[in-house]
N, C-alpha and C positions, 0 to 999 in steps of 0.2 A: 205294740208291734203288730203289723198287719199280716205277717206271715208266720208260720210255725217252723222255726228253725231251732232245733234242740241245741246245736253247738253255739248259736248266738246267745241262747238263754244261759248256757254254762259260762260263756264269756262275761255276760252281765253279772252273773253271780260271783265270779272270781274278782271282778272289779270291785264289787261291793265288799267282799271279804278283805281284799287288799286295803280298801279305804278304812274299814273297821279296825284293822290292825294298827294303823298309823295315825288316824284322826283323833285329835283331842279338842273338845269344845273349849272355847275361851283361851286357847293357846295358839297364837298367830304363827308360831314356828311349825305347828303341825295341823294347819288348816287344809281344806280340800285342795286349794290351788298349789300349795307347796308339795303336798303328797303327789299330786299329778306331775308337777314339774320335776321333782326329784327322781321318781322312778316310773310313775304310771304311764307317762307318754312313751317311755322307752320299752317297757314290758309289753304294753297293750297296743301301742302305735295308734293312739286315738287323740283327738283334739280335746281341749279342756271342756268345750260345750258338750261333746259326746260323753265325756267322763261324768259330768254333772247329770246328764239325762239318764245315764246308766244307774246312778245312785237312786233315782226316783222310781225305777221300774220294779214292779212286784215280781219276785222270783220264788214265791212260796211253793209253786208247783215243781221246782227243781229240787232234787234230793240234796240233803246237806252233805258237805264234804267232810270226811273223817277228821277228827281233831288232830291226829298224828300228821296228816297231810298239811293242815294249816300251820302246825308248829314247824314242819320242815320248810314250808314256803317262807315263813317269817325268818328262820335261821339263814336260808340262802339269800334272802333280800337284805338282811342286816349285814351279811358278809360282803355282798356287792357294794352296799353303801360305805362300809368301812374301807374297802379296797379303793373306791372312788375318792374318798376323803384323803387317804394316804397318797394316792396318785396326784391329786390337786395340790397337796402340800409339797410334794416333791417337785412338781413343775414350778410352783411359786418360788421355792428355794433356789432352783437353778436359774430362774429369771431375775432373782434378786428382789422379789416383792416381799415385803413384810406382812406377816399374818397376825391378826389380833384375835386371841381366843377368848 
């Protein structure tokens, strides 16, 4: 980064933490692109290219986020994902589209 913007550094660190929570190597359902498409683009409002570039930036100078805050972030994100899944299933049912689990 060519300028010193602390809030930008915090944003980059939060993207990296978000990705660490949901990324699983060798699991295509939890790859970087799916993580970004499922929630990352909505939470952070960034493109996939920006998401990938944020993952490469060194944020060792930014203080760590407390573990209780990360746990709460994961709980809220999981709740949003469950709500979205339930909403999609309801819309599909009303539209008469079969779902395969």
